[in-house]
C-alpha positions as a LaTeX table, in Angstrom:
\begin{tabular}{lrrr}
\hline
Residue & $x$ (\AA) & $y$ (\AA) & $z$ (\AA) \\
\hline
Unk1 & 2.06 & $-19.67$ & 17.87 \\
Unk2 & 1.54 & $-20.63$ & 14.14 \\
Unk3 & 3.09 & $-18.27$ & 11.49 \\
Unk4 & 4.19 & $-18.38$ & 7.82 \\
Unk5 & 7.93 & $-17.76$ & 7.69 \\
Unk6 & 10.07 & $-16.88$ & 4.52 \\
Unk7 & 13.60 & $-18.40$ & 4.88 \\
Unk8 & 14.89 & $-17.57$ & 1.39 \\
Unk9 & 14.13 & $-16.87$ & $-2.21$ \\
Unk10 & 11.11 & $-18.93$ & $-2.79$ \\
Unk11 & 11.41 & $-20.62$ & 0.39 \\
Unk12 & 8.36 & $-20.41$ & 2.58 \\
Unk13 & 7.00 & $-22.66$ & 5.46 \\
Unk14 & 4.41 & $-22.99$ & 7.98 \\
Unk15 & 5.96 & $-22.89$ & 11.31 \\
Unk16 & 5.30 & $-23.07$ & 15.08 \\
Unk17 & 7.24 & $-20.43$ & 16.99 \\
Unk18 & 7.26 & $-19.19$ & 20.55 \\
Unk19 & 4.73 & $-16.56$ & 21.22 \\
Unk20 & 6.67 & $-13.27$ & 21.27 \\
Unk21 & 7.08 & $-11.19$ & 24.48 \\
Unk22 & 6.85 & $-7.45$ & 24.38 \\
Unk23 & 9.76 & $-5.56$ & 25.63 \\
Unk24 & 9.87 & $-2.01$ & 27.21 \\
Unk25 & 7.72 & 0.23 & 25.12 \\
Unk26 & 6.28 & $-2.47$ & 23.10 \\
Unk27 & 2.91 & $-4.18$ & 22.76 \\
Unk28 & 1.78 & $-7.74$ & 21.92 \\
Unk29 & $-0.75$ & $-7.72$ & 19.22 \\
Unk30 & $-3.24$ & $-10.50$ & 18.61 \\
Unk31 & $-3.41$ & $-10.33$ & 14.78 \\
Unk32 & $-6.81$ & $-9.85$ & 13.18 \\
Unk33 & $-5.74$ & $-9.37$ & 9.62 \\
Unk34 & $-2.65$ & $-8.85$ & 7.54 \\
Unk35 & $-2.69$ & $-7.97$ & 3.75 \\
Unk36 & $-0.43$ & $-9.51$ & 1.24 \\
Unk37 & 1.56 & $-6.55$ & $-0.61$ \\
Unk38 & 3.52 & $-6.65$ & $-3.80$ \\
Unk39 & 6.68 & $-6.00$ & $-1.54$ \\
Unk40 & 5.81 & $-9.42$ & 0.00 \\
Unk41 & 6.03 & $-11.09$ & $-3.45$ \\
Unk42 & 9.23 & $-9.15$ & $-4.35$ \\
Unk43 & 10.81 & $-10.47$ & $-1.05$ \\
Unk44 & 9.75 & $-14.03$ & $-1.71$ \\
Unk45 & 11.24 & $-13.65$ & $-5.28$ \\
Unk46 & 14.53 & $-12.45$ & $-3.85$ \\
Unk47 & 14.01 & $-8.98$ & $-5.63$ \\
Unk48 & 13.59 & $-7.05$ & $-2.38$ \\
Unk49 & 15.94 & $-7.03$ & 0.41 \\
Unk50 & 14.65 & $-8.42$ & 3.81 \\
Unk51 & 16.29 & $-9.74$ & 7.10 \\
Unk52 & 15.46 & $-13.45$ & 6.53 \\
Unk53 & 14.22 & $-15.68$ & 7.82 \\
Unk54 & 11.29 & $-13.58$ & 8.63 \\
Unk55 & 7.54 & $-13.55$ & 9.19 \\
Unk56 & 6.22 & $-10.97$ & 6.45 \\
Unk57 & 3.19 & $-8.90$ & 6.67 \\
Unk58 & 3.45 & $-5.20$ & 7.23 \\
Unk59 & $-0.28$ & $-4.32$ & 6.54 \\
Unk60 & $-1.83$ & $-5.42$ & 9.81 \\
Unk61 & $-4.39$ & $-4.82$ & 12.45 \\
Unk62 & $-5.34$ & $-6.41$ & 15.72 \\
Unk63 & $-5.82$ & $-5.94$ & 19.30 \\
Unk64 & $-3.41$ & $-5.09$ & 21.98 \\
Unk65 & $-3.24$ & $-8.13$ & 24.24 \\
Unk66 & $-0.26$ & $-7.09$ & 26.69 \\
Unk67 & 2.19 & $-4.24$ & 27.23 \\
Unk68 & 5.83 & $-4.50$ & 27.90 \\
Unk69 & 7.26 & $-3.20$ & 31.25 \\
Unk70 & 7.83 & 0.48 & 31.56 \\
Unk71 & 5.52 & 1.11 & 28.64 \\
Unk72 & 3.57 & 4.55 & 29.28 \\
Unk73 & 0.81 & 4.66 & 26.75 \\
Unk74 & $-2.71$ & 5.86 & 26.18 \\
Unk75 & $-3.63$ & 2.56 & 24.41 \\
Unk76 & $-4.50$ & 0.15 & 27.06 \\
Unk77 & $-4.92$ & $-3.81$ & 26.71 \\
Unk78 & $-7.94$ & $-4.54$ & 24.50 \\
Unk79 & $-7.35$ & $-1.54$ & 22.29 \\
Unk80 & $-8.02$ & $-2.37$ & 18.61 \\
Unk81 & $-5.20$ & $-0.91$ & 16.46 \\
Unk82 & $-3.65$ & $-0.40$ & 13.05 \\
Unk83 & 0.06 & $-0.61$ & 12.68 \\
Unk84 & 2.44 & 1.89 & 11.00 \\
Unk85 & 5.29 & $-0.83$ & 10.03 \\
Unk86 & 7.97 & 1.79 & 9.42 \\
Unk87 & 10.18 & 2.57 & 12.50 \\
Unk88 & 12.55 & 5.55 & 12.17 \\
Unk89 & 15.44 & 6.47 & 14.42 \\
Unk90 & 14.29 & 10.00 & 15.19 \\
Unk91 & 17.93 & 11.18 & 15.61 \\
Unk92 & 19.35 & 11.37 & 12.11 \\
Unk93 & 19.25 & 14.51 & 9.94 \\
Unk94 & 16.35 & 13.11 & 7.78 \\
Unk95 & 14.25 & 12.48 & 10.81 \\
Unk96 & 14.99 & 15.87 & 12.45 \\
Unk97 & 14.06 & 17.74 & 9.27 \\
Unk98 & 10.75 & 15.75 & 9.13 \\
Unk99 & 11.37 & 13.17 & 6.64 \\
Unk100 & 11.47 & 10.10 & 8.69 \\
Unk101 & 10.72 & 7.76 & 5.70 \\
Unk102 & 14.23 & 8.65 & 4.34 \\
Unk103 & 15.82 & 7.55 & 7.65 \\
Unk104 & 18.98 & 5.54 & 6.90 \\
Unk105 & 18.45 & 3.45 & 10.10 \\
Unk106 & 14.70 & 2.69 & 9.46 \\
Unk107 & 13.23 & $-0.78$ & 10.20 \\
Unk108 & 10.01 & $-1.99$ & 8.82 \\
Unk109 & 7.84 & $-4.75$ & 10.70 \\
Unk110 & 7.33 & $-7.51$ & 8.39 \\
Unk111 & 10.63 & $-6.90$ & 6.53 \\
Unk112 & 13.35 & $-6.39$ & 9.26 \\
Unk113 & 11.17 & $-7.68$ & 12.27 \\
Unk114 & 8.56 & $-10.25$ & 12.12 \\
Unk115 & 5.17 & $-9.12$ & 10.98 \\
Unk116 & 1.61 & $-10.00$ & 10.79 \\
Unk117 & 1.49 & $-13.50$ & 8.88 \\
Unk118 & 1.21 & $-15.04$ & 12.33 \\
Unk119 & $-1.27$ & $-15.35$ & 15.27 \\
Unk120 & 0.62 & $-12.72$ & 17.28 \\
Unk121 & 3.41 & $-10.18$ & 16.65 \\
Unk122 & 5.13 & $-7.30$ & 18.66 \\
Unk123 & 5.48 & $-3.62$ & 17.92 \\
Unk124 & 6.48 & $-0.37$ & 19.61 \\
Unk125 & 3.43 & 1.30 & 20.99 \\
Unk126 & 4.59 & 4.54 & 19.04 \\
Unk127 & 3.65 & 2.67 & 15.67 \\
Unk128 & 0.13 & 1.77 & 16.77 \\
Unk129 & $-3.02$ & 3.75 & 15.84 \\
Unk130 & $-6.32$ & 3.22 & 17.65 \\
Unk131 & $-9.20$ & 2.12 & 15.65 \\
Unk132 & $-12.52$ & 3.76 & 16.27 \\
Unk133 & $-15.59$ & 2.19 & 17.58 \\
Unk134 & $-17.68$ & 0.28 & 15.26 \\
Unk135 & $-14.93$ & $-0.40$ & 12.65 \\
Unk136 & $-14.36$ & $-4.09$ & 12.23 \\
Unk137 & $-10.88$ & $-4.76$ & 13.56 \\
Unk138 & $-9.82$ & $-6.81$ & 10.47 \\
Unk139 & $-10.68$ & $-3.72$ & 8.16 \\
Unk140 & $-7.92$ & $-1.66$ & 9.93 \\
Unk141 & $-5.37$ & $-3.88$ & 7.88 \\
Unk142 & $-6.17$ & $-1.48$ & 4.95 \\
Unk143 & $-4.98$ & 1.46 & 6.87 \\
Unk144 & $-1.31$ & 1.08 & 5.90 \\
Unk145 & $-1.69$ & 0.81 & 2.04 \\
Unk146 & $-4.18$ & 3.85 & 2.19 \\
Unk147 & $-1.53$ & 5.76 & 3.95 \\
Unk148 & 0.83 & 5.18 & 1.42 \\
Unk149 & $-1.61$ & 6.22 & $-1.16$ \\
Unk150 & $-2.48$ & 9.48 & 0.70 \\
Unk151 & 1.22 & 10.38 & 0.48 \\
Unk152 & 0.98 & 10.11 & $-3.38$ \\
Unk153 & $-2.18$ & 12.28 & $-3.55$ \\
Unk154 & $-0.33$ & 14.88 & $-1.16$ \\
Unk155 & 2.63 & 14.97 & $-3.36$ \\
Unk156 & 0.27 & 15.57 & $-6.48$ \\
Unk157 & $-1.03$ & 18.60 & $-4.95$ \\
Unk158 & $-4.28$ & 17.95 & $-6.89$ \\
Unk159 & $-6.54$ & 20.81 & $-7.84$ \\
Unk160 & $-10.44$ & 20.33 & $-7.81$ \\
Unk161 & $-11.48$ & 19.81 & $-11.35$ \\
Unk162 & $-8.42$ & 17.86 & $-12.73$ \\
Unk163 & $-8.87$ & 14.98 & $-15.01$ \\
Unk164 & $-6.93$ & 11.75 & $-14.14$ \\
Unk165 & $-5.92$ & 8.62 & $-15.48$ \\
Unk166 & $-4.62$ & 5.48 & $-13.30$ \\
Unk167 & $-2.50$ & 2.91 & $-15.08$ \\
Unk168 & $-3.04$ & $-0.34$ & $-13.03$ \\
Unk169 & $-6.02$ & $-1.45$ & $-11.30$ \\
Unk170 & $-4.56$ & $-3.62$ & $-8.60$ \\
Unk171 & $-5.50$ & $-2.89$ & $-5.13$ \\
Unk172 & $-3.29$ & 0.31 & $-4.95$ \\
Unk173 & $-4.72$ & 1.73 & $-8.28$ \\
Unk174 & $-8.12$ & 1.02 & $-7.05$ \\
Unk175 & $-7.41$ & 2.92 & $-3.81$ \\
Unk176 & $-5.70$ & 6.00 & $-5.43$ \\
Unk177 & $-8.62$ & 6.18 & $-8.00$ \\
Unk178 & $-11.11$ & 6.56 & $-5.27$ \\
Unk179 & $-8.78$ & 8.83 & $-3.24$ \\
Unk180 & $-8.37$ & 11.03 & $-6.48$ \\
Unk181 & $-12.21$ & 11.36 & $-6.52$ \\
Unk182 & $-12.42$ & 12.48 & $-2.83$ \\
Unk183 & $-9.79$ & 14.95 & $-3.44$ \\
Unk184 & $-11.73$ & 16.62 & $-6.20$ \\
Unk185 & $-10.84$ & 15.19 & $-9.47$ \\
Unk186 & $-13.69$ & 15.71 & $-11.96$ \\
Unk187 & $-13.27$ & 12.26 & $-13.50$ \\
Unk188 & $-10.98$ & 9.39 & $-13.24$ \\
Unk189 & $-10.14$ & 6.75 & $-15.92$ \\
Unk190 & $-8.41$ & 3.41 & $-15.14$ \\
Unk191 & $-6.23$ & 1.43 & $-17.58$ \\
Unk192 & $-5.94$ & $-2.41$ & $-16.71$ \\
Unk193 & $-4.89$ & $-5.34$ & $-19.12$ \\
Unk194 & $-5.79$ & $-7.95$ & $-16.82$ \\
Unk195 & $-9.52$ & $-9.09$ & $-17.37$ \\
Unk196 & $-10.05$ & $-9.95$ & $-13.55$ \\
Unk197 & $-8.72$ & $-6.88$ & $-12.15$ \\
Unk198 & $-10.64$ & $-4.77$ & $-14.78$ \\
Unk199 & $-13.88$ & $-6.46$ & $-13.85$ \\
Unk200 & $-13.38$ & $-5.87$ & $-10.29$ \\
Unk201 & $-12.58$ & $-2.27$ & $-10.68$ \\
Unk202 & $-15.59$ & $-1.69$ & $-12.84$ \\
Unk203 & $-17.71$ & $-3.40$ & $-10.10$ \\
Unk204 & $-16.64$ & $-0.59$ & $-7.83$ \\
Unk205 & $-17.71$ & 2.10 & $-10.27$ \\
Unk206 & $-14.28$ & 2.92 & $-11.88$ \\
Unk207 & $-14.40$ & 3.62 & $-15.60$ \\
Unk208 & $-11.77$ & 1.22 & $-16.68$ \\
Unk209 & $-10.38$ & 0.22 & $-20.20$ \\
Unk210 & $-8.27$ & $-2.63$ & $-21.33$ \\
Unk211 & $-6.16$ & $-0.86$ & $-23.98$ \\
Unk212 & $-4.30$ & 2.43 & $-24.19$ \\
Unk213 & $-6.18$ & 3.33 & $-27.15$ \\
Unk214 & $-9.69$ & 2.87 & $-25.75$ \\
Unk215 & $-8.62$ & 4.83 & $-22.61$ \\
Unk216 & $-7.24$ & 7.83 & $-24.75$ \\
Unk217 & $-10.38$ & 8.00 & $-26.82$ \\
Unk218 & $-12.35$ & 8.10 & $-23.46$ \\
Unk219 & $-10.25$ & 10.92 & $-22.34$ \\
Unk220 & $-10.51$ & 12.94 & $-25.44$ \\
Unk221 & $-14.37$ & 12.89 & $-25.18$ \\
Unk222 & $-14.08$ & 14.90 & $-22.03$ \\
Unk223 & $-10.66$ & 16.68 & $-22.62$ \\
Unk224 & $-8.93$ & 16.79 & $-25.95$ \\
Unk225 & $-5.77$ & 17.91 & $-24.50$ \\
Unk226 & $-5.39$ & 14.69 & $-22.36$ \\
Unk227 & $-5.58$ & 13.93 & $-18.69$ \\
Unk228 & $-4.03$ & 16.44 & $-16.44$ \\
Unk229 & $-2.85$ & 13.80 & $-14.02$ \\
Unk230 & $-1.45$ & 10.36 & $-14.84$ \\
Unk231 & $-0.52$ & 7.72 & $-12.09$ \\
Unk232 & 1.78 & 4.83 & $-12.61$ \\
Unk233 & 0.44 & 2.25 & $-10.27$ \\
Unk234 & 2.05 & $-0.70$ & $-11.72$ \\
Unk235 & 5.95 & 0.05 & $-11.48$ \\
Unk236 & 7.05 & $-0.04$ & $-15.22$ \\
Unk237 & 9.29 & 1.82 & $-17.39$ \\
Unk238 & 6.95 & 1.36 & $-20.13$ \\
Unk239 & 4.00 & 2.75 & $-18.20$ \\
Unk240 & 6.24 & 6.03 & $-17.22$ \\
Unk241 & 6.94 & 6.51 & $-21.05$ \\
Unk242 & 3.28 & 6.02 & $-21.86$ \\
Unk243 & 2.25 & 8.34 & $-18.91$ \\
Unk244 & 4.62 & 11.22 & $-20.33$ \\
Unk245 & 3.26 & 11.02 & $-23.81$ \\
Unk246 & $-0.53$ & 11.08 & $-22.93$ \\
Unk247 & $-0.46$ & 13.47 & $-20.17$ \\
Unk248 & $-1.68$ & 16.99 & $-21.04$ \\
Unk249 & 0.66 & 19.99 & $-21.28$ \\
Unk250 & 1.47 & 21.28 & $-17.83$ \\
Unk251 & 0.31 & 18.05 & $-16.26$ \\
Unk252 & 1.69 & 15.93 & $-13.57$ \\
Unk253 & 2.88 & 12.21 & $-13.41$ \\
Unk254 & 2.94 & 10.30 & $-10.11$ \\
Unk255 & 5.43 & 7.51 & $-10.04$ \\
Unk256 & 3.95 & 5.17 & $-7.45$ \\
Unk257 & 4.29 & 1.54 & $-8.40$ \\
Unk258 & 7.58 & $-0.13$ & $-7.30$ \\
Unk259 & 9.65 & $-0.89$ & $-10.35$ \\
Unk260 & 12.49 & $-3.38$ & $-10.35$ \\
Unk261 & 15.81 & $-1.66$ & $-9.65$ \\
Unk262 & 17.35 & $-2.56$ & $-12.99$ \\
Unk263 & 14.47 & $-1.06$ & $-15.15$ \\
Unk264 & 15.24 & 2.07 & $-17.19$ \\
Unk265 & 12.76 & 4.35 & $-19.08$ \\
Unk266 & 13.39 & 6.61 & $-22.09$ \\
Unk267 & 12.57 & 10.04 & $-21.24$ \\
Unk268 & 12.82 & 12.95 & $-23.72$ \\
Unk269 & 14.20 & 16.08 & $-22.07$ \\
Unk270 & 12.72 & 18.09 & $-24.79$ \\
Unk271 & 9.33 & 16.65 & $-24.23$ \\
Unk272 & 9.58 & 17.40 & $-20.50$ \\
Unk273 & 10.49 & 21.10 & $-21.54$ \\
Unk274 & 8.06 & 21.54 & $-24.31$ \\
Unk275 & 4.79 & 20.08 & $-22.18$ \\
Unk276 & 6.26 & 21.77 & $-18.98$ \\
Unk277 & 5.62 & 18.50 & $-17.06$ \\
Unk278 & 6.00 & 17.68 & $-13.40$ \\
Unk279 & 7.10 & 14.21 & $-12.37$ \\
Unk280 & 6.50 & 13.45 & $-8.68$ \\
Unk281 & 6.92 & 10.18 & $-6.56$ \\
Unk282 & 5.65 & 8.96 & $-3.21$ \\
Unk283 & 7.59 & 6.73 & $-0.86$ \\
Unk284 & 6.05 & 4.90 & 2.07 \\
Unk285 & 3.70 & 6.78 & 4.59 \\
Unk286 & 5.16 & 9.59 & 6.51 \\
Unk287 & 2.64 & 11.24 & 8.92 \\
Unk288 & $-0.31$ & 9.81 & 6.97 \\
Unk289 & $-1.48$ & 6.94 & 9.20 \\
Unk290 & $-3.84$ & 8.70 & 11.33 \\
Unk291 & $-5.63$ & 10.09 & 8.25 \\
Unk292 & $-5.62$ & 6.73 & 6.70 \\
Unk293 & $-7.44$ & 5.17 & 9.61 \\
Unk294 & $-10.08$ & 8.13 & 9.35 \\
Unk295 & $-10.51$ & 7.36 & 5.57 \\
Unk296 & $-11.15$ & 3.61 & 6.28 \\
Unk297 & $-13.47$ & 4.34 & 9.09 \\
Unk298 & $-15.32$ & 6.84 & 7.16 \\
Unk299 & $-17.02$ & 4.20 & 4.82 \\
Unk300 & $-16.16$ & 6.33 & 1.67 \\
Unk301 & $-13.60$ & 3.86 & 0.51 \\
Unk302 & $-14.83$ & 0.69 & $-1.03$ \\
Unk303 & $-13.29$ & $-1.59$ & 1.47 \\
Unk304 & $-15.38$ & $-4.64$ & 0.71 \\
Unk305 & $-14.45$ & $-4.51$ & $-2.84$ \\
Unk306 & $-10.64$ & $-4.47$ & $-2.02$ \\
Unk307 & $-10.41$ & $-6.83$ & 1.01 \\
Unk308 & $-12.25$ & $-9.52$ & $-0.90$ \\
Unk309 & $-9.79$ & $-12.53$ & $-0.54$ \\
Unk310 & $-9.83$ & $-13.67$ & 3.03 \\
Unk311 & $-7.21$ & $-16.56$ & 3.61 \\
Unk312 & $-5.99$ & $-18.64$ & 6.58 \\
Unk313 & $-2.24$ & $-19.17$ & 7.11 \\
Unk314 & $-2.00$ & $-21.98$ & 4.78 \\
Unk315 & $-3.74$ & $-19.91$ & 2.16 \\
Unk316 & $-1.18$ & $-17.07$ & 2.77 \\
Unk317 & 1.56 & $-19.57$ & 2.13 \\
Unk318 & 0.16 & $-20.73$ & $-0.91$ \\
Unk319 & $-0.44$ & $-17.24$ & $-2.33$ \\
Unk320 & 3.07 & $-16.22$ & $-1.62$ \\
Unk321 & 4.37 & $-19.22$ & $-3.27$ \\
Unk322 & 2.21 & $-18.38$ & $-6.37$ \\
Unk323 & 1.73 & $-14.77$ & $-7.11$ \\
Unk324 & $-0.87$ & $-15.58$ & $-9.78$ \\
Unk325 & $-3.19$ & $-16.35$ & $-6.90$ \\
Unk326 & $-3.26$ & $-12.63$ & $-6.13$ \\
Unk327 & $-3.96$ & $-11.73$ & $-9.60$ \\
Unk328 & $-7.28$ & $-10.16$ & $-8.28$ \\
Unk329 & $-7.58$ & $-7.50$ & $-5.68$ \\
Unk330 & $-6.16$ & $-7.72$ & $-2.12$ \\
Unk331 & $-5.46$ & $-11.00$ & $-0.57$ \\
Unk332 & $-5.11$ & $-10.99$ & 3.15 \\
Unk333 & $-4.92$ & $-13.16$ & 6.19 \\
Unk334 & $-7.92$ & $-12.97$ & 8.48 \\
Unk335 & $-7.80$ & $-14.70$ & 11.87 \\
Unk336 & $-11.45$ & $-14.67$ & 13.39 \\
Unk337 & $-11.28$ & $-14.64$ & 17.11 \\
\hline
\end{tabular}
């Protein structure tokens, strides 16, 4: 089979590999689509650990082509599925208390095991979620990023009528903005300095501004005290510091974007005390995949506006080599069968 493999920092190659064979409890997946995530760029840059050499791609969907021996499942061959890439041990203290995303033995497809930037991949059937009839299989690749965003929305414990600002209008920021609306936010303002992303977000109906001053003025027209929720969808110390300043008293800040491990933000303990702020974060997608599939299938999320950069395998390799190619919204591998 053909695949795109990362062998080291900034080392990417198109390779021919043996077609994988599913073992007991596993399924062979004919890949339909696989999204390029910021994590993939971090791995290529050497800033995020992965078991190399590796076929990346953890946001994927496809069709079950074969099942391994002794694999009892309600998902027969031919079933279209989305994949949860995070495989927990289910035996450690974190798993047993209901927090499998903290499992110290967790492995991720597309990071520790070969993933979706290939014609075929293998996954445990326990990680697969049936896609409903009528949903194009390639759109199921959006379920994994949506599932992570749902975790963030859950942790915010949003109340109807909240006012929100999302900093960063990349794919994740756009998804979160739409989910905030669906969860009952009265209005949502986006902040994005990149012209291309700002324009694409605006096309999806998001009120988006290019400078913090402009966003602040727009907020004051609706709520002089500021947004009650601010989301960092960038992964930046500067964004966190900004969020703590502009969020309203009694408000919440969601740290969602993945920041570099060496970044440090300046936080005023007195500010936290005086404004009685809550800072929450979200890590991966525990128990949110089924809901994510339902959200994608509902048609209420602007999927077409997010998955608007279809690529072949050579295009994926080029996009991984040059992150600037992904400056718009979601780039993804799409293999039309």
